[in-house]
C-alpha positions as CSV (number, residue, x, y, z in Angstrom):
1,M,178.0,-23.4,-88.2
2,K,178.0,-23.2,-91.9
3,R,179.7,-20.2,-93.5
4,L,177.8,-19.2,-96.6
5,S,179.4,-17.8,-99.7
6,A,178.7,-14.1,-99.4
7,V,179.7,-11.1,-101.4
8,S,180.6,-7.7,-100.1
9,I,178.4,-5.6,-97.8
10,P,175.5,-5.7,-98.0
11,V,174.8,-8.9,-99.9
12,L,171.9,-8.6,-102.2
13,A,170.9,-12.1,-103.2
14,A,167.5,-11.8,-104.9
15,L,164.5,-9.6,-105.4
16,C,161.7,-10.4,-103.0
17,S,158.3,-10.5,-104.8
18,A,158.2,-6.7,-105.3
19,P,157.8,-4.4,-108.3
20,A,160.8,-3.6,-110.4
21,L,160.3,0.1,-109.9
22,A,159.2,1.9,-106.7
23,D,156.0,3.8,-106.6
24,R,156.1,7.5,-107.6
25,W,156.3,9.5,-104.4
26,Q,154.6,12.9,-104.1
27,A,155.4,15.2,-101.2
28,I,152.6,16.7,-99.1
29,E,153.6,20.4,-98.9
30,K,150.5,21.9,-97.3
31,L,148.9,21.0,-93.9
32,A,146.0,23.0,-92.5
33,G,147.2,25.2,-89.6
34,T,150.9,24.3,-90.1
35,T,153.6,26.3,-91.8
36,P,156.1,24.3,-93.8
37,V,159.8,24.7,-93.1
38,E,162.3,25.0,-96.0
39,V,165.3,22.7,-95.7
40,L,168.3,22.9,-98.0
41,V,169.4,19.3,-98.8
42,H,172.8,19.5,-100.6
43,G,171.6,22.9,-101.9
44,K,168.2,21.7,-103.1
45,S,165.1,23.1,-101.4
46,R,162.7,20.6,-99.7
47,E,159.5,21.3,-97.7
48,Y,159.4,19.8,-94.2
49,F,157.0,20.3,-91.2
50,R,158.1,20.7,-87.6
51,V,156.8,18.1,-85.1
52,A,157.3,18.9,-81.4
53,S,157.3,16.6,-78.4
54,Q,154.5,18.7,-76.8
55,A,151.9,18.1,-79.5
56,P,151.4,15.7,-82.4
57,L,151.4,16.7,-86.0
58,I,148.0,15.9,-87.7
59,I,148.2,14.5,-91.2
60,P,145.1,13.9,-93.3
61,I,145.6,11.1,-95.9
62,Q,143.2,9.7,-98.5
63,G,143.7,5.9,-99.0
64,P,144.6,3.5,-100.3
65,A,148.1,4.9,-100.2
66,R,151.6,4.2,-99.1
67,V,153.1,6.8,-96.8
68,R,156.7,7.6,-96.3
69,I,157.9,9.9,-93.6
70,V,161.5,11.2,-93.8
71,S,162.5,12.7,-90.4
72,R,165.5,14.9,-89.4
73,A,166.1,15.7,-85.8
74,E,166.9,19.2,-84.8
75,V,170.0,18.5,-82.8
76,P,170.3,20.4,-79.5
77,Q,173.3,22.6,-78.9
78,G,176.3,20.7,-77.6
79,S,175.1,17.3,-79.0
80,R,176.3,15.3,-81.9
81,V,174.2,12.2,-81.6
82,V,170.6,12.0,-80.6
83,T,168.1,9.2,-80.1
84,Y,164.4,9.6,-80.7
85,T,161.1,7.9,-81.3
86,L,158.5,8.8,-83.9
87,R,155.1,7.3,-83.7
88,A,152.3,7.4,-86.3
89,T,148.9,6.6,-84.8
90,E,145.3,6.8,-85.9
91,A,142.4,7.0,-83.5
92,G,144.8,6.1,-80.7
93,K,146.0,2.9,-82.5
94,A,149.6,2.4,-83.5
95,V,150.2,2.4,-87.3
96,E,154.1,2.5,-87.3
97,T,156.9,3.3,-84.9
98,L,160.5,4.4,-85.6
99,D,163.0,4.1,-82.8
100,T,166.3,5.4,-84.1
101,E,169.7,7.1,-83.4
102,T,171.2,9.6,-85.7
103,S,173.9,12.2,-85.9
104,V,174.5,15.6,-87.4
105,A,174.4,15.7,-91.3
106,D,176.8,17.4,-93.6
107,D,175.4,20.0,-96.1
108,I,171.8,19.8,-94.7
109,R,170.7,23.1,-93.1
110,L,167.9,25.6,-92.6
111,P,168.4,28.7,-94.9
112,S,167.8,31.1,-92.1
113,G,170.1,29.3,-89.7
114,G,169.1,27.5,-86.6
115,P,170.1,24.2,-84.9
116,P,172.1,21.6,-86.8
117,L,170.0,19.0,-88.6
118,A,170.5,15.3,-88.4
119,K,170.9,12.6,-91.1
120,S,167.5,11.4,-92.4
121,R,165.6,8.5,-91.0
122,R,162.6,6.9,-92.8
123,M,159.5,4.9,-92.0
124,T,157.1,3.6,-94.6
125,F,153.6,2.0,-94.2
126,A,150.4,1.3,-96.1
127,L,146.9,2.7,-95.5
128,P,143.7,1.1,-96.7
129,A,141.0,2.8,-98.7
130,G,139.2,5.6,-96.9
131,T,139.9,8.9,-95.2
132,H,142.6,8.8,-92.6
133,R,143.8,11.2,-89.9
134,L,147.2,10.4,-88.7
135,A,148.8,11.8,-85.6
136,L,152.6,11.9,-85.7
137,S,154.2,12.2,-82.2
138,L,157.8,12.7,-81.1
139,S,159.7,11.7,-78.0
140,G,163.3,11.7,-76.9
141,I,164.1,15.2,-78.4
142,P,162.2,18.5,-78.4
143,T,161.7,18.9,-82.1
144,A,162.3,17.2,-85.5
145,L,161.4,18.1,-89.1
146,V,159.5,15.6,-91.2
147,R,158.9,15.4,-95.0
148,I,155.7,13.5,-95.8
149,Q,155.3,11.7,-99.0
150,Q,152.6,9.4,-100.4
151,S,152.1,7.2,-103.4
152,A,148.8,5.8,-104.8
153,G,147.9,2.2,-104.1
154,S,149.4,-0.2,-101.6
155,A,152.1,-2.0,-103.6
156,E,155.0,-3.2,-101.5
157,E,158.2,-1.3,-101.4
158,P,160.9,-3.1,-103.5
159,M,163.0,-5.3,-101.2
160,V,166.2,-7.3,-101.7
161,S,167.2,-10.4,-99.8
162,I,170.3,-10.7,-97.7
163,T,172.5,-13.9,-97.8
164,P,173.7,-14.5,-94.2
165,L,177.4,-14.6,-93.3
166,R,176.7,-17.7,-91.3
167,A,173.8,-20.1,-90.8
168,R,173.3,-23.7,-89.7
169,R,171.5,-24.5,-93.0
170,S,169.3,-23.2,-95.7
171,V,165.8,-24.4,-96.4
172,T,163.2,-23.6,-99.1
173,V,159.6,-22.7,-98.4
174,D,157.1,-23.2,-101.1
175,E,154.0,-21.0,-100.7
176,G,151.6,-20.1,-103.4
177,E,153.9,-21.4,-106.1
178,K,156.6,-19.1,-104.8
179,L,160.0,-20.4,-103.6
180,I,161.7,-18.4,-100.8
181,T,165.0,-19.3,-99.1
182,Y,165.1,-19.2,-95.4
183,Y,168.0,-19.9,-93.0
184,S,167.8,-22.0,-89.8
185,T,168.6,-20.9,-86.3
186,T,168.6,-23.1,-83.2
187,P,169.7,-22.3,-79.6
188,G,173.4,-21.5,-79.8
189,Q,173.4,-21.4,-83.6
190,P,172.3,-18.0,-84.8
191,V,171.8,-16.7,-88.3
192,E,174.3,-13.9,-88.8
193,V,173.8,-11.0,-91.2
194,R,175.7,-7.9,-92.1
195,V,173.8,-4.7,-92.9
196,V,174.9,-1.2,-93.9
197,G,172.7,1.6,-92.4
198,P,170.8,3.7,-92.3
199,T,168.1,1.3,-93.4
200,T,165.4,-1.1,-92.1
201,L,166.1,-4.7,-91.6
202,E,163.0,-6.9,-92.2
203,L,163.0,-10.4,-90.7
204,L,160.4,-12.9,-91.9
205,T,160.4,-15.7,-89.4
206,R,158.8,-19.1,-89.1
207,L,158.8,-21.9,-86.5
208,D,159.4,-25.5,-87.6
209,F,156.5,-27.8,-86.6
210,D,157.5,-31.4,-86.0
211,P,154.9,-34.2,-86.1
212,S,154.3,-34.0,-82.4
213,M,153.3,-30.3,-82.3
214,R,149.6,-29.3,-82.3
215,G,147.7,-26.1,-82.2
216,T,149.3,-22.8,-81.2
217,Q,153.0,-22.8,-80.4
218,S,155.2,-20.1,-78.9
219,Y,158.8,-19.2,-79.8
220,R,161.2,-16.4,-79.0
221,L,164.0,-14.9,-81.0
222,R,166.8,-12.7,-79.9
223,V,168.7,-10.2,-82.0
224,S,172.2,-9.3,-80.8
225,E,175.1,-7.2,-82.0
226,A,178.7,-7.7,-80.8
227,G,177.3,-10.1,-78.2
228,K,174.9,-7.6,-76.7
229,P,171.2,-8.3,-77.0
230,A,169.5,-5.6,-79.1
231,R,166.0,-6.9,-79.3
232,T,163.9,-9.9,-78.2
233,M,160.7,-10.9,-80.0
234,E,158.1,-13.4,-78.8
235,F,155.6,-15.0,-81.1
236,K,152.6,-17.3,-81.0
237,T,151.9,-19.1,-84.3
238,T,150.2,-22.1,-85.9
239,K,151.0,-24.3,-88.9
240,A,150.8,-22.6,-92.3
241,A,148.0,-24.2,-94.3
242,A,149.4,-23.4,-97.8
243,A,153.2,-23.6,-97.2
244,S,155.7,-26.4,-97.1
245,F,159.4,-27.1,-97.0
246,T,160.8,-28.6,-100.2
247,N,163.9,-30.0,-98.4
248,L,162.6,-30.8,-94.8
249,R,160.1,-33.6,-95.3
250,D,159.5,-34.2,-91.6
251,R,158.8,-30.6,-90.7
252,V,156.0,-28.1,-91.6
253,P,156.6,-24.3,-91.5
254,S,154.4,-22.0,-89.4
255,K,152.7,-19.0,-90.7
256,F,155.3,-16.2,-91.0
257,D,155.8,-13.3,-88.6
258,L,157.4,-10.0,-89.7
259,V,159.7,-7.8,-87.7
260,R,161.2,-4.5,-88.7
261,I,164.4,-3.3,-87.1
262,P,165.8,0.2,-87.7
263,V,169.5,0.1,-88.6
264,P,171.6,3.2,-87.8
265,D,174.5,4.5,-89.8
266,G,177.5,2.3,-90.3
267,T,178.1,-1.4,-90.8
268,H,176.4,-3.8,-88.4
269,E,176.5,-7.5,-87.9
270,Y,173.4,-9.0,-86.2
271,A,173.0,-12.5,-84.8
272,I,169.4,-13.7,-84.9
273,E,169.0,-16.7,-82.5
274,L,166.2,-19.0,-81.4
275,V,166.2,-18.9,-77.6
276,E,162.8,-20.7,-76.9
277,P,162.1,-23.6,-77.3
278,A,165.3,-24.1,-75.4
279,R,168.4,-26.1,-76.3
280,G,167.9,-29.8,-76.3
281,T,164.3,-29.7,-77.5
282,G,165.2,-30.0,-81.2
283,G,163.4,-26.8,-82.0
284,A,164.3,-24.7,-85.0
285,A,163.2,-21.5,-86.6
286,E,163.7,-20.1,-90.1
287,I,164.8,-16.6,-90.9
288,H,164.5,-14.6,-94.2
289,A,166.3,-11.2,-94.0
290,R,165.8,-8.4,-96.4
291,I,166.2,-4.6,-96.7
292,P,164.6,-2.0,-98.9
293,A,166.1,-1.7,-102.4
294,P,168.5,1.2,-102.6
295,S,166.5,4.2,-103.7
296,V,167.4,6.1,-106.9
297,G,167.3,9.8,-107.0
298,S,168.1,12.9,-104.9
299,E,168.2,12.7,-101.1
300,E,165.1,14.0,-99.2
């Protein structure tokens, strides 16, 4: 296993094909049939909406737009840590899902009193042109407060790459005259990254195709923390038509797959390992890890 030269936590190696500045976010502060809830965030007033597990919150949005939903659990009495799932759907189809754990926040409260509020969690997604009617549903806890923001257009959120703590090797993928560094994993040799939450860990993954591989191929990755499996992802993929390795002449990269993993508070070390094709087959997959660029400005 190769130990890569890495700086402190988290390691921000390079900007990933994203704009230098984030889109200007505008809060949605009125929804038909729903009364906003004032939340004091470090003494500053913010407008949220309450979403309950019994019924979804309906959000009309005109696209194209990027949507950011900042959620804060209303922590039940006697609890300090809660786990919940927030789902955005449209016409019954999943748009984005947030599975997260959070704890009570300091200096975040309702002016009129009430249950403690948790630290914020975010999910961000893009919507195409047209009129959209999102349904935001909650499970795991009775209620949460959400702040809904949108920005015009569908430009990607600025991202920064993470240099792994350890990896078998690094490879370079050339796609569309853009060079991106990936890190290789084989069975028993994971790519290990360190991330400080709360944030979202994005993994761009590709399977290595050797000369004998044809058509659609399957591969499976496992994400572990402290030796405990946290998530397993299965993919089916084909060769990328417009991408190549610059330093692996006998291999061809597959089309990329994208996985988003919510990262809770604190420092976390994740091991991303190829588990199928199994050991002894010579299979390898490539990992490019990144997180959203730290936001500038006041907390929501």
